[in-house]
Biopython code that builds the backbone (N, CA, C, O; Angstrom):
import numpy as np
from Bio.PDB.StructureBuilder import StructureBuilder

atoms = [
    (1, "MET", "N", (85.819, 90.497, 107.728)),
    (1, "MET", "CA", (87.181, 91.408, 107.929)),
    (1, "MET", "C", (86.482, 92.609, 107.192)),
    (1, "MET", "O", (86.118, 92.571, 106.017)),
    (2, "PRO", "N", (86.333, 93.779, 108.121)),
    (2, "PRO", "CA", (85.321, 94.839, 108.262)),
    (2, "PRO", "C", (85.879, 95.961, 107.338)),
    (2, "PRO", "O", (87.101, 95.830, 107.411)),
    (3, "GLU", "N", (85.637, 96.845, 106.630)),
    (3, "GLU", "CA", (85.878, 97.516, 105.596)),
    (3, "GLU", "C", (86.850, 98.621, 106.555)),
    (3, "GLU", "O", (86.878, 98.807, 107.772)),
    (4, "PRO", "N", (87.536, 99.183, 105.545)),
    (4, "PRO", "CA", (88.945, 99.867, 106.069)),
    (4, "PRO", "C", (87.912, 101.204, 106.230)),
    (4, "PRO", "O", (86.947, 101.152, 105.468)),
    (5, "SER", "N", (87.966, 102.245, 107.001)),
    (5, "SER", "CA", (87.495, 103.618, 107.656)),
    (5, "SER", "C", (88.138, 104.518, 106.427)),
    (5, "SER", "O", (89.157, 104.278, 105.779)),
    (6, "PRO", "N", (87.391, 105.425, 106.332)),
    (6, "PRO", "CA", (87.944, 106.410, 105.285)),
    (6, "PRO", "C", (89.399, 107.111, 105.728)),
    (6, "PRO", "O", (90.265, 107.548, 104.969)),
    (7, "LEU", "N", (89.399, 107.091, 106.702)),
    (7, "LEU", "CA", (90.784, 107.782, 107.431)),
    (7, "LEU", "C", (92.085, 106.363, 107.205)),
    (7, "LEU", "O", (93.275, 106.601, 106.999)),
    (8, "ASP", "N", (91.633, 105.280, 107.282)),
    (8, "ASP", "CA", (92.571, 104.343, 106.943)),
    (8, "ASP", "C", (92.960, 104.102, 105.225)),
    (8, "ASP", "O", (93.968, 103.573, 104.757)),
    (9, "ARG", "N", (91.737, 104.711, 104.481)),
    (9, "ARG", "CA", (91.973, 104.592, 103.288)),
    (9, "ARG", "C", (92.722, 105.768, 103.223)),
    (9, "ARG", "O", (93.864, 105.581, 102.804)),
    (10, "ALA", "N", (92.429, 106.966, 103.517)),
    (10, "ALA", "CA", (93.129, 107.567, 103.035)),
    (10, "ALA", "C", (95.049, 107.616, 103.539)),
    (10, "ALA", "O", (95.920, 108.045, 102.783)),
    (11, "THR", "N", (95.174, 107.351, 104.218)),
    (11, "THR", "CA", (96.694, 107.059, 105.419)),
    (11, "THR", "C", (96.914, 105.858, 104.216)),
    (11, "THR", "O", (98.063, 105.939, 103.781)),
    (12, "GLU", "N", (96.393, 105.135, 103.783)),
    (12, "GLU", "CA", (96.772, 104.344, 102.640)),
    (12, "GLU", "C", (97.260, 104.283, 101.311)),
    (12, "GLU", "O", (98.135, 103.533, 100.880)),
    (13, "ASN", "N", (96.416, 105.402, 100.521)),
    (13, "ASN", "CA", (96.339, 106.361, 99.703)),
    (13, "ASN", "C", (97.734, 107.421, 99.850)),
    (13, "ASN", "O", (98.337, 107.374, 98.778)),
    (14, "LEU", "N", (98.134, 107.957, 100.415)),
    (14, "LEU", "CA", (98.781, 108.650, 100.868)),
    (14, "LEU", "C", (100.395, 107.704, 100.889)),
    (14, "LEU", "O", (101.372, 108.033, 100.216)),
    (15, "ARG", "N", (100.359, 106.884, 101.528)),
    (15, "ARG", "CA", (101.422, 106.230, 101.370)),
    (15, "ARG", "C", (101.894, 105.623, 100.100)),
    (15, "ARG", "O", (103.097, 105.732, 99.866)),
    (16, "GLN", "N", (101.142, 104.997, 99.235)),
    (16, "GLN", "CA", (101.176, 104.175, 97.852)),
    (16, "GLN", "C", (101.883, 105.957, 96.983)),
    (16, "GLN", "O", (102.914, 106.035, 96.314)),
    (17, "THR", "N", (101.090, 106.920, 97.255)),
    (17, "THR", "CA", (101.767, 107.691, 96.504)),
    (17, "THR", "C", (102.842, 108.568, 96.662)),
    (17, "THR", "O", (103.392, 109.153, 95.729)),
    (18, "GLN", "N", (103.184, 108.671, 97.998)),
    (18, "GLN", "CA", (104.753, 108.348, 98.684)),
    (18, "GLN", "C", (105.375, 107.711, 98.143)),
    (18, "GLN", "O", (106.558, 108.021, 98.007)),
    (19, "ARG", "N", (105.056, 106.968, 97.794)),
    (19, "ARG", "CA", (106.428, 105.357, 97.658)),
    (19, "ARG", "C", (106.107, 105.764, 95.816)),
    (19, "ARG", "O", (107.154, 106.072, 95.247)),
    (20, "GLN", "N", (104.984, 105.789, 95.000)),
    (20, "GLN", "CA", (105.414, 106.313, 93.863)),
    (20, "GLN", "C", (106.333, 107.696, 93.922)),
    (20, "GLN", "O", (107.492, 107.538, 93.538)),
    (21, "LEU", "N", (106.146, 108.375, 94.142)),
    (21, "LEU", "CA", (106.828, 109.581, 93.933)),
    (21, "LEU", "C", (108.213, 109.455, 94.384)),
    (21, "LEU", "O", (109.059, 110.295, 94.079)),
    (22, "LEU", "N", (108.451, 108.501, 95.051)),
    (22, "LEU", "CA", (110.046, 108.681, 96.066)),
    (22, "LEU", "C", (110.559, 107.503, 95.061)),
    (22, "LEU", "O", (111.763, 107.261, 94.983)),
    (23, "ASP", "N", (109.622, 106.799, 94.315)),
    (23, "ASP", "CA", (110.347, 105.625, 93.452)),
    (23, "ASP", "C", (110.877, 106.475, 92.400)),
    (23, "ASP", "O", (112.001, 106.416, 91.904)),
    (24, "ALA", "N", (109.780, 107.402, 92.076)),
    (24, "ALA", "CA", (110.642, 108.296, 90.936)),
    (24, "ALA", "C", (111.676, 109.040, 90.732)),
    (24, "ALA", "O", (112.367, 109.294, 89.746)),
    (25, "ALA", "N", (111.673, 109.478, 92.267)),
    (25, "ALA", "CA", (112.964, 110.572, 92.328)),
    (25, "ALA", "C", (114.091, 109.510, 92.870)),
    (25, "ALA", "O", (115.249, 109.908, 92.995)),
    (26, "ALA", "N", (113.915, 108.827, 93.033)),
    (26, "ALA", "CA", (115.491, 108.188, 93.541)),
    (26, "ALA", "C", (115.843, 107.435, 92.110)),
    (26, "ALA", "O", (117.039, 107.302, 91.850)),
    (27, "PHE", "N", (115.018, 107.014, 91.316)),
    (27, "PHE", "CA", (115.529, 106.049, 90.140)),
    (27, "PHE", "C", (115.607, 106.568, 88.701)),
    (27, "PHE", "O", (115.831, 105.922, 87.677)),
    (28, "GLY", "N", (115.288, 108.358, 88.904)),
    (28, "GLY", "CA", (115.274, 109.150, 87.773)),
    (28, "GLY", "C", (114.332, 108.730, 87.169)),
    (28, "GLY", "O", (114.577, 109.093, 86.019)),
    (29, "LYS", "N", (112.868, 107.901, 87.140)),
    (29, "LYS", "CA", (112.070, 107.599, 86.534)),
    (29, "LYS", "C", (110.859, 108.816, 86.500)),
    (29, "LYS", "O", (110.489, 109.314, 87.563)),
    (30, "GLN", "N", (110.196, 109.308, 85.017)),
    (30, "GLN", "CA", (109.151, 109.756, 84.749)),
    (30, "GLN", "C", (107.947, 109.148, 84.750)),
    (30, "GLN", "O", (107.585, 108.047, 84.335)),
    (31, "LEU", "N", (107.257, 110.232, 85.398)),
    (31, "LEU", "CA", (105.714, 110.053, 85.343)),
    (31, "LEU", "C", (105.175, 110.671, 84.395)),
    (31, "LEU", "O", (105.490, 111.837, 84.155)),
    (32, "SER", "N", (104.351, 110.072, 83.746)),
    (32, "SER", "CA", (103.578, 111.041, 82.743)),
    (32, "SER", "C", (102.380, 111.600, 83.758)),
    (32, "SER", "O", (102.075, 111.264, 84.902)),
    (33, "PRO", "N", (101.793, 112.667, 82.785)),
    (33, "PRO", "CA", (100.531, 113.425, 83.238)),
    (33, "PRO", "C", (100.094, 112.600, 84.113)),
    (33, "PRO", "O", (100.365, 112.565, 85.314)),
    (34, "GLU", "N", (99.106, 111.629, 83.242)),
    (34, "GLU", "CA", (97.964, 111.009, 84.045)),
    (34, "GLU", "C", (98.590, 110.346, 85.272)),
    (34, "GLU", "O", (98.011, 110.333, 86.359)),
    (35, "GLN", "N", (99.584, 109.890, 85.100)),
    (35, "GLN", "CA", (100.291, 109.338, 86.107)),
    (35, "GLN", "C", (100.207, 110.212, 87.957)),
    (35, "GLN", "O", (99.963, 109.842, 89.105)),
    (36, "LEU", "N", (100.584, 111.513, 87.244)),
    (36, "LEU", "CA", (100.670, 112.758, 88.188)),
    (36, "LEU", "C", (99.394, 112.676, 88.607)),
    (36, "LEU", "O", (99.006, 112.401, 89.742)),
    (37, "GLU", "N", (98.457, 113.041, 87.201)),
    (37, "GLU", "CA", (97.116, 113.891, 87.828)),
    (37, "GLU", "C", (96.331, 112.769, 88.649)),
    (37, "GLU", "O", (95.517, 113.120, 89.503)),
    (38, "ARG", "N", (96.607, 111.246, 88.359)),
    (38, "ARG", "CA", (95.838, 110.192, 89.684)),
    (38, "ARG", "C", (96.485, 110.497, 91.518)),
    (38, "ARG", "O", (95.870, 110.287, 92.563)),
    (39, "ALA", "N", (97.843, 111.022, 91.339)),
    (39, "ALA", "CA", (98.617, 111.164, 92.312)),
    (39, "ALA", "C", (98.263, 112.406, 93.322)),
    (39, "ALA", "O", (98.336, 112.675, 94.521)),
    (40, "ALA", "N", (97.728, 113.139, 91.787)),
    (40, "ALA", "CA", (96.956, 114.724, 92.699)),
    (40, "ALA", "C", (95.744, 114.219, 93.216)),
    (40, "ALA", "O", (95.230, 114.496, 94.299)),
    (41, "GLY", "N", (95.251, 113.296, 92.164)),
    (41, "GLY", "CA", (93.744, 113.117, 93.145)),
    (41, "GLY", "C", (93.612, 112.557, 94.331)),
    (41, "GLY", "O", (92.741, 112.785, 95.170)),
    (42, "ARG", "N", (94.905, 111.481, 94.405)),
    (42, "ARG", "CA", (94.508, 110.708, 95.598)),
    (42, "ARG", "C", (95.094, 111.121, 97.061)),
    (42, "ARG", "O", (95.012, 110.472, 98.104)),
    (43, "ILE", "N", (95.691, 112.349, 96.847)),
    (43, "ILE", "CA", (96.145, 113.302, 97.559)),
    (43, "ILE", "C", (94.985, 114.411, 98.108)),
    (43, "ILE", "O", (95.248, 114.913, 99.202)),
    (44, "ALA", "N", (93.954, 114.764, 97.570)),
    (44, "ALA", "CA", (93.201, 115.654, 97.320)),
    (44, "ALA", "C", (92.238, 114.618, 98.130)),
    (44, "ALA", "O", (91.744, 114.996, 99.192)),
    (45, "GLU", "N", (92.009, 113.496, 97.700)),
    (45, "GLU", "CA", (91.042, 112.776, 98.124)),
    (45, "GLU", "C", (91.456, 112.596, 99.664)),
    (45, "GLU", "O", (90.605, 113.026, 100.442)),
    (46, "ALA", "N", (92.588, 112.047, 100.240)),
    (46, "ALA", "CA", (93.016, 111.925, 101.525)),
    (46, "ALA", "C", (92.588, 113.317, 102.321)),
    (46, "ALA", "O", (91.759, 113.439, 103.223)),
    (47, "LEU", "N", (93.293, 114.171, 101.793)),
    (47, "LEU", "CA", (92.776, 115.571, 102.475)),
    (47, "LEU", "C", (91.471, 115.936, 103.127)),
    (47, "LEU", "O", (91.222, 116.307, 104.274)),
    (48, "ARG", "N", (90.498, 115.671, 101.791)),
    (48, "ARG", "CA", (89.324, 115.511, 102.334)),
    (48, "ARG", "C", (89.024, 114.558, 103.604)),
    (48, "ARG", "O", (88.280, 114.776, 104.560)),
    (49, "ALA", "N", (89.842, 113.418, 103.316)),
    (49, "ALA", "CA", (89.138, 112.776, 104.508)),
    (49, "ALA", "C", (89.791, 112.931, 105.601)),
    (49, "ALA", "O", (89.419, 112.269, 106.570)),
    (50, "TYR", "N", (90.866, 113.787, 105.734)),
    (50, "TYR", "CA", (90.972, 113.988, 106.957)),
    (50, "TYR", "C", (90.269, 115.335, 107.075)),
    (50, "TYR", "O", (89.573, 115.294, 108.090)),
    (51, "ALA", "N", (90.204, 116.050, 106.701)),
    (51, "ALA", "CA", (89.372, 117.330, 106.723)),
    (51, "ALA", "C", (88.482, 116.948, 107.500)),
    (51, "ALA", "O", (88.559, 117.089, 108.721)),
    (52, "GLY", "N", (87.223, 116.250, 106.712)),
    (52, "GLY", "CA", (86.568, 115.491, 107.286)),
    (52, "GLY", "C", (85.957, 115.511, 109.095)),
    (52, "GLY", "O", (84.859, 115.800, 109.568)),
    (53, "ILE", "N", (87.396, 115.012, 109.799)),
    (53, "ILE", "CA", (87.597, 114.360, 110.764)),
    (53, "ILE", "C", (88.247, 115.081, 111.808)),
    (53, "ILE", "O", (88.370, 114.692, 112.970)),
    (54, "THR", "N", (88.736, 116.368, 111.229)),
    (54, "THR", "CA", (89.761, 117.084, 111.972)),
    (54, "THR", "C", (88.845, 118.591, 111.952)),
    (54, "THR", "O", (88.486, 119.259, 110.982)),
    (55, "PRO", "N", (88.582, 118.877, 113.794)),
    (55, "PRO", "CA", (87.899, 119.734, 114.238)),
    (55, "PRO", "C", (88.367, 121.301, 114.057)),
    (55, "PRO", "O", (89.524, 121.697, 113.912)),
    (56, "GLY", "N", (87.302, 121.997, 114.098)),
    (56, "GLY", "CA", (87.712, 123.626, 113.551)),
    (56, "GLY", "C", (88.044, 123.630, 111.665)),
    (56, "GLY", "O", (88.248, 122.862, 110.725)),
    (57, "PRO", "N", (87.928, 124.886, 111.956)),
    (57, "PRO", "CA", (88.316, 125.379, 110.423)),
    (57, "PRO", "C", (89.694, 125.200, 109.716)),
    (57, "PRO", "O", (90.481, 124.781, 110.564)),
    (58, "ALA", "N", (90.128, 125.305, 108.857)),
    (58, "ALA", "CA", (91.749, 124.796, 108.109)),
    (58, "ALA", "C", (92.487, 125.856, 108.625)),
    (58, "ALA", "O", (91.874, 126.922, 108.678)),
    (59, "ARG", "N", (93.596, 125.853, 109.005)),
    (59, "ARG", "CA", (94.364, 127.143, 108.969)),
    (59, "ARG", "C", (95.273, 127.499, 107.830)),
    (59, "ARG", "O", (95.993, 126.695, 107.239)),
    (60, "HIS", "N", (95.216, 128.220, 107.690)),
    (60, "HIS", "CA", (96.218, 128.810, 106.302)),
    (60, "HIS", "C", (97.734, 128.744, 107.332)),
    (60, "HIS", "O", (97.879, 129.255, 108.443)),
    (61, "VAL", "N", (98.322, 128.275, 106.867)),
    (61, "VAL", "CA", (100.030, 128.233, 107.537)),
    (61, "VAL", "C", (101.023, 129.138, 107.291)),
    (61, "VAL", "O", (101.801, 129.542, 108.155)),
    (62, "CYS", "N", (101.026, 129.560, 105.837)),
    (62, "CYS", "CA", (101.564, 130.616, 105.413)),
    (62, "CYS", "C", (101.330, 131.571, 104.665)),
    (62, "CYS", "O", (100.706, 131.321, 103.634)),
    (63, "ASP", "N", (101.687, 132.755, 104.895)),
    (63, "ASP", "CA", (100.640, 134.022, 104.028)),
    (63, "ASP", "C", (101.481, 134.276, 102.716)),
    (63, "ASP", "O", (100.909, 135.098, 101.999)),
    (64, "ARG", "N", (102.828, 133.750, 102.120)),
    (64, "ARG", "CA", (103.652, 134.032, 101.618)),
    (64, "ARG", "C", (104.092, 132.887, 100.989)),
    (64, "ARG", "O", (104.470, 131.916, 101.645)),
    (65, "PRO", "N", (104.076, 132.907, 99.317)),
    (65, "PRO", "CA", (105.362, 131.378, 99.061)),
    (65, "PRO", "C", (106.700, 131.340, 99.588)),
    (65, "PRO", "O", (107.378, 132.365, 99.514)),
    (66, "ARG", "N", (107.104, 130.452, 100.034)),
    (66, "ARG", "CA", (108.576, 130.191, 100.075)),
    (66, "ARG", "C", (109.178, 130.636, 98.506)),
    (66, "ARG", "O", (108.480, 130.601, 97.492)),
    (67, "ARG", "N", (110.372, 130.987, 98.536)),
    (67, "ARG", "CA", (111.493, 131.549, 97.422)),
    (67, "ARG", "C", (112.592, 130.411, 97.611)),
    (67, "ARG", "O", (113.172, 130.261, 98.686)),
    (68, "HIS", "N", (112.821, 129.673, 96.567)),
    (68, "HIS", "CA", (113.594, 129.354, 96.289)),
    (68, "HIS", "C", (115.248, 129.777, 95.911)),
    (68, "HIS", "O", (115.646, 130.734, 95.246)),
    (69, "ARG", "N", (115.856, 128.941, 96.440)),
    (69, "ARG", "CA", (117.247, 129.730, 96.275)),
    (69, "ARG", "C", (117.818, 128.742, 95.403)),
    (69, "ARG", "O", (118.958, 128.892, 94.963)),
]
sb = StructureBuilder()
sb.init_structure("model")
sb.init_model(0)
sb.init_chain("A")
sb.init_seg("    ")
for serial, (resi, resn, name, xyz) in enumerate(atoms, 1):
    if name == "N":
        sb.init_residue(resn, " ", resi, " ")
    sb.init_atom(name, np.array(xyz, "f"), 0.0, 1.0, " ", f" {name:<3s}", serial, name[0])
structure = sb.get_structure()
């Protein structure tokens, strides 16, 4: 069986992180700072993998932060 590509690993990491965060939100689970740091690391790693295969420079989507009401 071939080794998964960096993009495949990035996609799977994002799916796992999404499941973890949705589970915590849906059932009121608290995540420790370490768990949140690991989740942030997985997201950052996936973004680096996606950026490595995306042509051209990354675009800045929004010039100002969103205001929550």
